C-alpha positions as CSV (number, residue, x, y, z in Angstrom):
1,X,81.1,156.2,38.3
2,X,84.2,156.2,36.4
3,X,85.0,159.5,38.1
4,X,88.6,159.3,36.4
5,X,88.6,156.8,34.6
6,X,91.0,156.9,31.7
7,X,90.4,153.8,29.5
8,X,89.0,154.8,26.3
9,X,89.0,154.0,22.6
10,X,90.7,157.2,21.5
11,X,93.5,157.0,24.2
12,X,97.1,155.6,24.2
13,X,98.1,156.2,20.4
14,X,102.0,156.1,20.1
15,X,103.1,158.2,17.4
16,X,100.6,158.2,14.6
17,X,98.2,160.7,13.4
18,X,94.5,161.1,14.1
19,X,92.5,163.0,11.1
20,X,89.9,164.7,11.5
21,X,87.1,165.9,9.4
22,X,85.4,169.3,10.5
23,X,83.0,171.8,9.0
24,X,84.6,174.5,6.3
25,X,83.7,177.3,9.0
26,X,86.4,175.8,11.2
27,X,89.0,176.6,8.9
28,X,90.4,179.3,10.7
29,X,89.7,178.6,14.3
30,X,91.4,175.3,14.6
31,X,94.4,176.4,12.4
32,X,94.9,179.1,15.0
33,X,94.2,177.1,17.5
34,X,96.8,174.7,16.5
35,X,99.4,177.6,16.0
36,X,98.5,179.0,19.6
37,X,99.3,175.6,21.2
38,X,103.2,175.6,19.9
39,X,103.1,179.2,20.5
40,X,102.2,179.1,24.2
41,X,104.7,176.0,24.3
42,X,102.0,173.7,25.4
43,X,103.3,170.7,26.6
44,X,100.6,167.8,27.6
45,X,102.4,166.2,30.7
46,X,102.6,162.5,31.2
47,X,98.9,161.6,32.3
48,X,96.3,159.5,31.1
49,X,95.0,160.6,27.6
50,X,97.5,163.2,27.3
51,X,100.8,163.5,25.5
52,X,104.3,164.0,26.4
53,X,104.7,166.5,23.5
54,X,102.5,168.0,20.8
55,X,103.4,169.0,17.0
56,X,100.1,170.7,15.5
57,X,100.1,170.4,11.7
58,X,97.6,172.4,9.3
59,X,96.8,169.9,5.9
60,X,93.7,171.6,4.2
61,X,92.3,169.2,1.5
62,X,89.6,169.9,-0.9
63,X,86.3,169.1,0.3
64,X,87.4,169.0,4.3
65,X,89.9,169.8,6.4
66,X,92.1,167.9,8.2
67,X,93.4,168.8,11.6
68,X,96.0,166.4,12.6
69,X,98.1,165.9,15.9
70,X,100.8,163.7,15.9
71,X,101.2,162.2,19.2
72,X,104.3,161.8,21.5
73,X,105.1,158.5,23.0
74,X,103.3,158.1,25.9
75,X,104.6,157.1,29.6
76,X,101.8,156.5,32.0
77,X,98.4,155.0,31.0
78,X,96.3,155.3,33.8
79,X,97.6,157.4,36.4
80,X,95.7,158.4,39.1
81,X,96.1,161.1,40.9
82,X,96.9,163.0,37.5
83,X,100.1,164.5,36.5
84,X,101.0,167.8,36.4
85,X,102.1,169.1,32.9
86,X,105.5,169.2,31.9
87,X,105.8,172.7,30.8
88,X,103.2,175.1,31.9
89,X,101.5,177.4,29.5
90,X,102.7,180.6,28.5
91,X,99.5,181.9,27.3
92,X,96.0,181.0,28.6
93,X,94.2,178.7,27.0
94,X,91.5,179.9,24.6
95,X,87.7,178.4,24.2
96,X,89.0,177.3,20.8
97,X,91.8,175.0,22.4
98,X,89.6,173.5,24.3
99,X,87.2,172.8,21.1
100,X,90.4,171.6,19.5
101,X,91.3,169.3,22.3
102,X,87.8,167.6,21.8
103,X,88.3,167.5,17.8
104,X,91.5,165.6,18.5
105,X,89.4,162.5,18.9
106,X,87.8,162.3,15.7
107,X,89.7,158.9,14.3
108,X,88.6,157.1,11.1
109,X,86.5,154.2,11.2
110,X,88.9,151.6,10.6
111,X,90.6,153.1,13.7
112,X,87.6,153.0,15.6
113,X,88.0,151.0,18.7
114,X,85.8,149.9,22.3
115,X,86.9,150.9,25.4
116,X,84.7,148.8,28.7
117,X,85.0,149.6,32.3
118,X,83.4,148.4,35.3
119,X,82.9,149.0,38.5
120,X,82.5,145.8,41.7
121,X,81.8,145.4,45.4
122,X,84.5,143.5,47.1
123,X,83.3,142.3,50.4
124,X,84.3,139.3,53.0
125,X,82.9,136.1,52.6
126,X,82.5,135.6,56.1
127,X,81.3,138.6,57.0
128,X,79.6,139.8,54.0
129,X,81.2,143.3,55.5
130,X,82.4,145.3,52.7
131,X,86.4,145.5,51.7
132,X,88.6,147.7,54.1
133,X,91.3,149.8,52.6
134,X,93.7,147.9,54.2
135,X,92.8,144.6,52.6
136,X,92.4,146.6,49.3
137,X,95.8,147.6,49.7
138,X,96.8,144.1,50.1
139,X,95.0,142.8,47.1
140,X,96.4,145.5,44.4
141,X,99.9,144.9,46.0
142,X,99.4,140.9,45.2
143,X,98.1,141.6,41.6
144,X,100.8,143.9,41.3
145,X,103.6,141.1,42.2
146,X,101.8,137.8,40.8
147,X,100.5,139.1,37.4
148,X,103.2,142.2,36.5
149,X,101.1,145.1,37.3
150,X,102.4,148.4,37.7
151,X,101.5,150.3,40.8
152,X,99.8,153.6,41.2
153,X,100.6,155.6,44.4
154,X,99.3,158.7,45.6
155,X,101.5,159.6,48.6
156,X,102.6,156.3,50.1
157,X,99.7,154.6,49.7
158,X,98.8,152.0,46.6
159,X,95.4,153.4,44.8
160,X,95.6,151.5,41.9
161,X,97.6,149.7,39.1
162,X,98.3,149.8,35.1
163,X,99.8,147.2,32.8
164,X,99.8,148.4,28.8
165,X,96.9,150.2,28.0
166,X,94.5,148.9,31.4
167,X,94.1,150.3,34.7
168,X,92.8,149.0,37.9
169,X,91.3,152.4,39.8
170,X,89.4,152.5,42.9
171,X,86.1,154.6,43.6
172,X,85.4,156.4,46.6
173,X,84.1,153.8,48.7
174,X,86.5,151.1,47.4
175,X,84.6,149.9,44.3
176,X,87.2,147.8,42.4
177,X,87.3,149.1,39.1
178,X,88.8,148.1,35.4
179,X,89.5,150.7,32.8
180,X,90.3,148.2,30.0
181,X,92.1,148.8,27.0
182,X,90.7,150.1,23.5
183,X,89.8,147.1,21.6
184,X,88.8,146.2,18.1
185,X,86.4,143.4,18.8
186,X,83.6,142.4,21.5
187,X,85.8,138.8,21.7
188,X,88.9,140.6,23.0
189,X,86.7,142.9,25.2
190,X,85.2,139.7,26.6
191,X,88.6,138.0,27.2
192,X,89.9,140.9,28.8
193,X,87.1,141.1,31.3
194,X,88.0,137.4,31.5
195,X,91.7,137.5,32.2
196,X,90.6,140.7,34.9
197,X,88.3,138.6,37.1
198,X,90.6,135.8,36.8
199,X,93.7,137.4,38.2
200,X,91.3,139.4,41.0
201,X,89.9,136.3,42.2
202,X,93.5,134.2,42.2
203,X,94.3,136.7,44.6
204,X,91.5,137.8,46.5
205,X,90.3,134.3,47.0
206,X,93.3,133.4,49.1
207,X,92.2,137.0,50.9
208,X,88.7,135.4,52.1
209,X,87.3,138.3,49.5
210,X,84.7,137.9,47.1
211,X,83.2,140.6,44.6
212,X,79.5,141.2,43.6
213,X,78.1,142.6,40.6
214,X,75.6,144.5,41.4
215,X,74.3,148.4,40.7
216,X,73.9,149.3,44.5
217,X,75.6,148.4,47.7
218,X,72.4,145.9,48.8
219,X,72.9,145.8,52.7
220,X,75.4,148.0,54.1
221,X,74.6,151.4,55.7
222,X,76.8,154.3,53.6
223,X,78.3,154.7,57.2
224,X,79.5,151.1,56.8
225,X,81.4,151.7,53.4
226,X,85.2,152.7,53.8
227,X,86.5,155.8,52.6
228,X,89.1,155.5,50.2
229,X,92.6,157.6,51.1
230,X,92.4,159.9,47.8
231,X,92.5,163.1,47.8
232,X,90.1,164.1,45.2
233,X,87.6,162.0,46.8
234,X,87.7,164.3,50.1
235,X,86.6,167.5,48.0
236,X,83.8,165.9,46.1
237,X,82.4,164.3,49.8
238,X,82.7,168.0,51.2
239,X,80.8,169.1,48.3
240,X,77.9,166.3,47.5
241,X,75.8,167.2,50.3
242,X,75.7,170.9,48.9
243,X,74.0,170.0,45.7
244,X,72.2,167.2,45.8
245,X,70.6,164.8,48.6
246,X,72.2,161.5,47.2
247,X,75.1,162.5,45.8
248,X,77.5,160.7,48.7
249,X,74.9,157.4,47.9
250,X,76.4,157.6,44.5
251,X,80.0,157.9,45.5
252,X,80.0,155.0,48.0
253,X,77.0,153.0,47.0
254,X,76.8,152.4,43.8
255,X,78.4,150.6,40.7
256,X,78.2,150.7,37.0
257,X,79.6,149.5,33.6
258,X,80.2,151.6,30.7
259,X,81.9,151.3,27.3
260,X,83.7,154.2,25.2
261,X,83.2,154.6,21.7
262,X,85.0,156.1,18.8
263,X,83.7,159.1,16.5
264,X,85.3,159.8,12.8
265,X,84.1,163.7,12.6
266,X,81.6,166.4,14.2
267,X,78.8,165.3,12.4
268,X,79.4,161.4,13.6
269,X,79.7,162.2,17.0
270,X,76.5,164.5,17.1
271,X,74.5,161.5,15.5
272,X,76.2,158.8,18.3
273,X,75.5,161.5,21.1
274,X,71.7,162.1,20.3
275,X,70.9,158.3,19.3
276,X,73.1,157.3,22.7
277,X,71.2,159.8,25.1
278,X,68.0,158.8,23.3
279,X,68.3,155.2,23.9
280,X,69.9,155.5,27.6
281,X,66.6,154.9,29.5
282,X,66.3,151.5,27.5
283,X,70.2,150.7,28.2
284,X,69.2,151.2,32.3
285,X,66.2,149.1,32.0
286,X,67.4,146.3,30.3
287,X,70.6,146.3,32.6
288,X,68.7,147.3,35.9
289,X,70.2,145.3,38.7
290,X,69.8,147.3,42.0
291,X,66.6,146.9,43.9
292,X,67.6,146.7,47.5
293,X,68.8,149.3,49.7
294,X,70.1,148.0,53.6
295,X,68.6,145.1,52.9
296,X,65.3,145.5,51.6
297,X,63.8,146.3,48.5
298,X,64.0,149.6,47.8
299,X,60.9,150.3,45.3
300,X,63.3,150.7,42.5
301,X,64.5,148.4,39.9
302,X,67.9,151.1,39.3
303,X,68.5,152.7,42.4
304,X,71.7,153.4,40.7
305,X,70.4,155.5,38.1
306,X,67.4,156.9,40.6
307,X,70.6,158.1,42.5
308,X,72.2,160.3,39.8
309,X,68.3,161.9,39.3
310,X,69.4,164.1,43.0
311,X,73.2,164.0,42.7
312,X,74.1,167.2,40.9
313,X,72.1,168.4,38.3
314,X,74.5,170.9,37.1
315,X,76.7,168.0,35.9
316,X,74.3,165.2,35.2
317,X,71.1,164.0,33.3
318,X,70.1,163.9,29.5
319,X,71.0,167.1,27.9
320,X,68.5,168.8,25.8
321,X,70.7,170.9,23.9
322,X,72.6,168.1,22.5
323,X,69.5,167.6,20.0
324,X,69.2,171.4,19.2
325,X,70.0,172.1,15.6
326,X,73.1,174.4,17.0
327,X,75.4,171.6,18.8
328,X,78.4,170.6,18.3
329,X,82.1,170.2,20.1
330,X,81.9,174.2,20.7
331,X,78.5,174.1,22.9
332,X,80.0,171.0,24.7
333,X,82.5,173.3,25.4
334,X,80.6,175.8,26.8
335,X,78.4,173.5,28.6
336,X,81.6,171.9,30.5
337,X,82.5,175.7,31.1
338,X,79.9,176.3,32.8
339,X,79.9,172.9,34.9
340,X,81.2,174.0,38.6
341,X,84.7,172.7,39.2
342,X,85.9,169.9,42.0
343,X,89.6,170.8,42.2
344,X,92.7,171.7,40.6
345,X,96.0,169.3,40.9
346,X,99.3,171.7,41.6
347,X,102.5,170.2,43.1
348,X,101.1,166.7,43.7
349,X,97.8,167.9,46.1
350,X,94.3,168.6,45.4
351,X,93.4,172.0,46.0
352,X,89.8,172.5,46.6
353,X,87.7,174.5,44.0
354,X,84.8,173.3,44.7
355,X,81.6,175.3,43.2
356,X,84.0,177.4,41.3
357,X,83.9,178.6,37.5
358,X,86.3,177.1,34.8
359,X,85.3,180.0,32.9
360,X,87.0,182.4,35.5
361,X,89.9,179.6,35.8
362,X,90.7,180.6,32.0
363,X,90.5,184.3,32.6
364,X,93.2,183.6,35.8
365,X,90.2,184.8,38.1
366,X,89.8,181.5,40.1
367,X,89.5,182.1,43.5
368,X,91.7,179.4,45.0
369,X,94.4,179.7,42.7
370,X,94.4,183.7,41.9
371,X,96.5,184.6,38.7
372,X,97.0,181.1,37.4
373,X,95.6,179.6,34.2
374,X,94.7,176.0,33.4
375,X,96.6,173.9,31.2
376,X,95.2,171.2,29.4
377,X,95.4,168.5,32.0
378,X,93.1,170.9,34.1
379,X,91.0,170.7,31.2
380,X,91.1,166.8,31.0
381,X,90.8,166.8,34.9
382,X,87.3,168.8,34.4
383,X,85.9,166.8,32.0
384,X,86.0,163.8,34.1
385,X,84.2,165.4,36.8
386,X,80.9,165.9,34.6
387,X,78.6,163.3,34.8
388,X,75.4,163.4,32.3
389,X,74.2,160.2,30.4
390,X,76.4,160.5,27.7
391,X,79.3,162.2,28.2
392,X,81.5,163.9,25.4
393,X,85.8,163.3,25.9
394,X,87.8,162.7,23.0
395,X,85.2,159.8,22.5
396,X,81.8,159.3,23.7
397,X,80.8,157.2,27.2
398,X,77.9,155.5,27.7
399,X,76.9,155.6,31.4
400,X,73.4,154.5,32.1
401,X,74.0,151.0,33.1
402,X,74.0,148.9,36.7
403,X,77.0,146.8,37.3
404,X,76.4,143.2,37.0
405,X,77.8,139.7,36.7
406,X,80.3,139.1,34.0
407,X,78.2,138.0,31.3
408,X,76.1,141.5,31.1
409,X,79.8,143.0,31.0
410,X,80.2,141.7,27.9
411,X,76.6,142.4,26.4
412,X,76.7,146.6,27.4
413,X,79.5,147.0,24.7
414,X,77.9,144.7,22.3
415,X,74.7,146.4,22.7
416,X,76.1,149.7,21.9
417,X,78.8,148.6,19.6
418,X,76.0,146.9,17.4
419,X,74.1,150.2,17.3
420,X,76.5,152.6,17.3
421,X,79.2,151.3,15.0
422,X,76.9,150.3,12.3
423,X,75.8,153.1,9.9
424,X,72.4,151.3,8.8
425,X,71.5,150.5,12.5
426,X,72.2,154.2,14.1
427,X,70.3,155.7,11.3
428,X,67.5,153.6,12.0
429,X,68.0,154.7,15.9
430,X,67.7,158.2,14.6
431,X,64.5,157.6,12.6
432,X,63.2,155.9,15.2
433,X,63.9,158.5,18.0
434,X,63.7,161.6,15.5
435,X,59.8,162.8,16.9
436,X,60.8,161.7,20.6
437,X,60.1,165.1,22.5
438,X,62.3,166.4,25.2
439,X,59.9,165.9,27.8
440,X,59.5,161.9,26.6
441,X,63.2,161.7,26.7
442,X,63.0,162.8,30.3
443,X,60.0,161.1,31.4
444,X,61.8,157.8,30.4
445,X,64.7,158.8,32.3
446,X,62.6,160.0,35.3
447,X,60.3,156.5,35.4
448,X,62.8,153.7,33.6
449,X,64.4,153.3,37.4
450,X,61.1,152.2,39.0
451,X,59.4,150.6,36.2
452,X,62.2,149.4,34.1
453,X,60.8,147.7,30.5
454,X,57.1,148.2,31.9
455,X,57.4,152.1,31.6
456,X,54.4,153.5,29.7
457,X,55.5,154.8,26.4
458,X,53.1,156.7,23.7
459,X,50.5,153.4,22.7
460,X,52.7,150.9,24.3
461,X,55.1,150.3,26.8
462,X,59.3,150.7,27.0
463,X,59.5,147.1,26.5
464,X,58.3,147.2,22.8
465,X,60.9,150.2,21.6
466,X,63.6,147.5,23.3
467,X,62.8,144.9,21.6
468,X,63.1,146.6,18.2
469,X,66.4,148.2,19.6
470,X,67.9,145.1,20.6
471,X,67.2,143.9,17.1
472,X,69.0,146.5,15.6
473,X,71.9,146.2,17.6
474,X,72.2,142.5,16.5
475,X,71.5,143.3,13.1
476,X,74.6,146.0,13.4
477,X,77.0,143.2,15.4
478,X,76.2,140.6,12.4
479,X,77.0,143.1,9.6
480,X,80.5,143.8,11.6
481,X,81.3,140.3,10.8
482,X,83.2,139.2,13.8
483,X,80.3,136.8,14.7
484,X,79.7,138.9,18.2
485,X,75.7,138.4,18.2
486,X,76.1,135.9,21.0
487,X,77.1,138.7,23.7
488,X,73.5,139.9,23.1
489,X,71.9,136.9,23.8
490,X,71.2,138.1,27.5
491,X,69.6,140.9,26.3
492,X,67.6,139.1,24.0
493,X,66.1,136.8,26.5
494,X,65.6,140.5,28.6
495,X,63.3,142.0,26.0
496,X,62.0,138.8,25.4
497,X,60.2,138.4,28.5
498,X,60.4,142.2,29.6
499,X,61.6,140.7,32.9
500,X,64.4,142.9,34.2
501,X,67.5,141.2,36.2
502,X,66.6,143.4,39.2
503,X,62.7,141.6,39.1
504,X,64.5,138.4,39.1
505,X,66.2,139.3,42.3
506,X,62.7,140.8,43.3
507,X,61.0,137.4,43.0
508,X,64.4,135.3,44.7
509,X,63.8,137.6,47.5
510,X,60.3,137.3,47.7
511,X,60.3,133.4,47.2
512,X,63.4,131.1,47.6
513,X,65.5,133.7,49.6
514,X,62.9,134.3,52.2
515,X,63.5,137.8,52.2
516,X,67.0,138.2,53.1
517,X,69.4,139.8,50.8
518,X,72.6,138.0,51.7
519,X,71.8,135.3,49.1
520,X,72.5,137.6,46.4
521,X,76.4,137.8,47.5
522,X,76.5,134.6,46.1
523,X,73.8,134.8,43.3
524,X,76.0,137.5,41.6
525,X,79.7,136.3,43.0
526,X,82.2,136.8,40.0
């Protein structure tokens, strides 16, 4: 879910300038926005993906506009709960400020990075019961002491760890998440995953705890899942049943793996956003790995993906407007402003603002905080509570895949890097999907959780499109020149056979496992 994940490709820069080429008609709006930041006395607080101080300078070049941000030293890499702005804005933020925030994510290609996040279920070896918070706390303290991670606290409770540009956090039901550092190659990404799993296992196995790589809790009812002591989750838990029937399942019983990738301009962001949305159902099918609910097959290959169809449709889905000619940073800001809020963080407490309007907040008319205006931290926090299939922050998040075993944790970023970080493969995908209609994209989104690669599409099956896309990903990785194509081997086998990971689990369930899901805890044990 990554409700407040703060890894990412455009985070964690120390004293250097990010340049972004934007359209000429943005010259005045962005320049004025940057001047406004200085006159408002806005300083970004020590929170993830923000800056302690901001110096904004304007630099106009022939043929392009450069918007330059020099970032100050960053103290905390992945704090949760969020910290508040070091200096509260003296004037209200404008929409141009919010647009400028997204623009600041643009980076030249040589600075693009790969940020991978993955969640996993902890369980007791003897009982297969979910980890309780007390066990999670013991595990976090153990990792901190043995491997030199800094503790993240909410009140007197430990809720996460950070080390350098990595963080470990807890999802609502105790799902254990690594938010990785922004890294240059997939070899580094896989090494990071392996190091993390080694450290977690070294401590957890001594406690009789194992970790399961799957997209949906296969055995236990929701009432059996422990609730993590994080203030934001209490607000979400109360709000979710009001806006969808499956939101609590999303919170407590799902796990995902996602990759965060950079762009160098608004035009580049748009191309990657469109390719990512069009292909997200293919990624869902390739990584489908959640066919069980409460000990039985649930009728889906990706129950995790199905759950998002009725979690909260105001903040999830395929975002058809991304394919409109008018789409850009400003249009995403307009969309985000209309997504209902969850909370505001003030004085180390979460204030319930669920269902309220960020637009009202911008005008000082938020009912839960009358006469107060948002800071950039509030905007950052709000962006993390939006859950479409592809999410824009100061980077793009690919969000369509189920959690899985460690090889797939490396395969997911390989799939997207091969497509989105190679101009030839990206253009081929855009050409391939250019005539897909909004109805076809939505149809794939709706049917893939149940049918996977066997989803009918035009004159064939989605499998045939996926074969071509995986080939494009492989070609893109080859052109990168880092010898990364081996990370796609598992996906190559999936598209060759058309059999998803979930279908393999179902075959085991109906055969070797004797219609018991208990063996999955060993089959998919990290």
